[in-house]
Every structure is written in C-alpha cells, then in structure tokens.
N, C-alpha and C positions, 0 to 999 in steps of 0.2 A: 425546214423545221418545223415537224409537227408541235403541236398545241401539246402534247405531253413531255416533249424536251423543253418546252419553253417555261413549260412550270417546274420541270425540275432543275432547272438553271436559276431560277427566279429563285427556289427555297433555296438552294447553296450560296445563293448571293446574299440572302436574308440572314443566313445563317452566320457566314464569314460575317457580316455587319453587326451582329449581336456580338461576337467574339472583339471584335477590333472595338468595338464602343465601350466592353468590359476594360476599365482599369486591372493592371496587373496587383495581386495580391499580394499585399504588404507582411513581412514576417509578423510571425504571433508575437515577439515582443512590442513590435512597432504598434499593433492593435493593443494589448493591453494598456501598454504606458498611454494611449490616446485616449483610451476607454475611462483610462485611470482607477481600474480594478480588474483584481487577479480573479479568474475562479479557482477554486484548490479542491479537487477531489478525496475527502478523507472521511475515512468510516469511523462514525461514534458509537459504535457498539462496541469497542477492543478497548477497554480501560487496560494499564492508565494512558495506552497511545492517544485513545479519541473515547470522548465520554460526555453524556449532560453531567449539569453539578446541580446542586437541589433548587436551585432556579431556572433551570432547564436552559441554561446556557452551553455550548459548547467549551469542555476542557480535556487536559490532555499533552502530556509532551508533544505529539505532533499537529495538536491545534496551535498548541503556545510556537512551536517553531511556523506555523504558515502565519500566526499574527506578526511575531517579530520580521517575518518576510514583507509583511504588506507594510507595514509601518516603515519598515527603513526605507522602500522605495515608494513611502507615499503614496499608497492606493487604497481604495478599496477592498475590502476582501468579504468573498461570498462561497461560503464553504457548499459544495457538490458531494451532498450524503453519499456514500457508497458503500459495496460491500467488498470482499474481498474477490469477487470473482466480476465487478465490474468496474474494477479500477480504471485498468486499461483502457476497457472501451470507452472510457467519460471522455477520453483525452482524444480517440483515434476518431470518434465521431464527433468533436469540438464542443460538446459538453462539456468539456473542464481544460482547463489552461494546462494545469499539471497536476500533478498526483505528490500527496502526503500523506502518506496510509503505509507505514510500516511493510513499503514497498522491497522486497529484497530483491537484490542484484541477481539474474541467473542467467545463462546463454538463450534458452530459450526464448525469455521475456526481452533479452536484448538484441533477439531477431525483429520483432516490430516495433519496440520504441528504444529512445533514447534513455540513459541515467547519465543523472552527474554523479562528481565523487560522493563519496559517503557522508551523512553528514550523521550515522549513527550506527548503532550494532543490535543485533538482536540473537540472542541464545534461546535455540528451539529443541526442547527435550519432547521424550513421551513421559509423562508424566500418568502417577496412579495414585489410587485412593492411597492412603497411609497405612492401611491395615491390610492392603494386599501382600501376598507374597512375590510380587516380579521385582525381579532383579537383572536379569538380562532377558533377548529378545526370544531365547527359548519358553521364558517364562508366561508371553503373550499368547500361544498356541488355545485359539478359538477364543479368546477376546478379544470383543472388539474394540476399536481404538477410533475413539470419537479425532473428526477432524473437519477446520473449513474448509469446505471446496474453491478449489484453483489457487489455495495456496501453496507457500513454498513446501510447507509439510508434508500437505497431500500428494506434490508433485514425488517428491523424497519417499515415501511410504510408496509410494504405487512402483515405483523403479526398484522398490527390494522383492523383485520376483521368487528369488529364491528361500525369502520367511515364512512366504503362503502364510499372510496376515490376513486378518480380517477388517475391513478399514469401514467404518462408519461415518459417512460423510453428512454435513450438514450446510445450509447455504450461509451460515457467515460462524462468528466466535460467538456472537451473543446467545445463537441457538445452541450451538454445542457444549456451550458453557453452562445454560439450561439445561444440557441434557446431561452432563455431568451434575450437578447441583441437585437432581432430582431422581440420583439412582438408574437412568437408560443406560451410562456408559460409565467402567471403572477408572477407564486410562483413554486418556485422550492425547494427541501431536499439537505442542503448541509453545508458544513464547513459554519462556520460565515464569514472566510475570505474570501472564494470562492463568498458567498452571495457580499461580499464588494465589490469583484472587478466586479460586475455587469455593476455597476452604472460608473466605470472605461473608460469600453469599451464604453458606451453610455449614455453619461450625461441627455439623456432626459428619461433614463429608471433606476431611483435610485430603488435600493432592497436592503430593511431591515429585517434583523430579526423578525421576527412573534412571532412564538411558539417553547419552545426549544425542542430536541429531547432528545438526553443525553450526556454526556461526557465521550468520549471515552480514553482509553489509548492506544498512539504509539507505535508499539513495533516491531522490526527487527523478520521478518520471515524468517525460516529456514527447513530444508527437518527434518521429524522425524530421530530420532536416532543421533542426531551429535552432541555428548554429549561434547567432546570437543571442537567444533568451539562454542556451547551453551556458557560454560562456560567462553570461552575468550571473546567474548561478550559481556558476563554482567560484566566481570571484567572491560571491556574497557569504558560501558557505567556508571559505578560505576564511574569509576576516573574522567571523562568528566562533569559528574552530578557536584560533588565536586570539580572540578576547576572553576565550572563556565564556559567551551568552550560551553556546550551544551546547556545552557541558551543564550547565549550572540549569539549565529545563531537562535534559535528562536525568541528573541528579535527584530532583524534585519530585520526580514521577516513578522514577524505578531502582531509587535510593545504591544507586553506586554510579564510580565516574564512567565516562566514556574509556574504550582502551586505552594506554599509555601511549600506543604507537599512533595515536588519532591526535593526541594533545602535545605530543614534542615538537 
C-alpha cells in the first residue's frame, strides 16, 4: 500500500469516527423545550399584526399570538424580526424555530415548509386613493400598484399576465405604506387592514379597498419533517380557537371576529 493510499484510508477513518461520535440530532420540539426558549420570526413593521408601541415594545395580533404560545408552553420568547421575504429563510436556516407573521398558506410555500392548521385569516385587496376612479382591473392600466416583495399579493399579481399590470415592488410593508403615504403610488395590493392604515398615517391620503384579491388562511410555518412540533402547535391552535383566545386577539387588533367556520 502506498503512502498516498494510507493517508487516504486514515482520512476516511477519521471522518467516520467524527460522524460516529456526533450524536443524532434531536427533533426541534425537543430542542426548544430543553432550551426553554422559542425563537419566532415575526414582522414588526406591519400594523396591526406586528408593530412597536410608544414604548418601543412589540405589539399586534401576531405578537400577542406568539406571546400566548410562549406563555402556554412555559418558554422564553425571542422575536426574530423579519420582512415578508425573509420569513421562510429564517426557519430554513435555523435562525428561527417557527414563523408567526401573517404567513399565508400557498402551494408554492408548502413545497419548502410545513404549515399548521390556520390560526387566522387575511383578506387581501387592491386598495386605491379614495379620490381615484379605480373600480375594476381595466382602471389600473398604467397605474403602478405598490406591493411588498415576496408576499402572496406579489405572487398573485405577478401571475395575472393577461391584465398587463404595472407592479411597484418594495422590500417590506412599511416601505410600501410609506410610498402610498408620500404619494409615490396611488394603489397598493395588501391586506385590508394595512390598506386602512395608510389614511391613519396621512389623513389627506385615505385609501380604501376597491378590488378583492383573495382571502388567505394564516398559519404557523415551520421546517419540514418536524412532526412532534407540528402536532403540538396544532393542538395548541385547536384549544385556543375553542376557548376564544385567538378570536379575542384577532378582534382586538382587526376589529372583526375570525370567520364563523373557524369558531363553530
């Protein structure tokens, strides 16, 4: 046997020894419970779902859902601040354990992450300046529609090839709202609650929903294959829909109840 062969064999044995010495990875639920902390990816710049209050503390419907979950499980909560585009990468790279951040369930997303059962819903519309004449899709010709990059609204509009829409993409909802508030765009595609927030920030530029896009189910996102964590999350959602706590959080921030078929 040559020296080169001996060196190669030694290197291979070394690698096998390292692999054998490495303990099998525990499931994520086990890791979370042992750490006594859960890291939740949440966008804190999309009121009323996620935002900062006057004392710079996180608040909003998704924030309170995350806080309720951590409290019920007896865990410390760490918010991993995110944008629409970075929510899924946060869990895929292990930066966050789960996503609670207006995450709509879509077939494309379901290819890369798993979803729990829904804990809320999201009505998406195209909203425009109240003084505009936009009533339907043809009225949007040559009018830029502001949208947050990587969101379901972005995907939905991008797939409407037949409508020849002009899409203005922004990195996050906060930037998109700023564009609407400052007059850079007169129409946006977003949740009905965010559309209503524009006029709150600038009363001279009140926006209102004009064209319905879709109603999306909102669910907690997690890395694929984490079945124990999925089961525990689903049981928690079922319990807190039944006891009315999730509905109370949603109504507090969005002004309406969860859909009747969720509460029945």
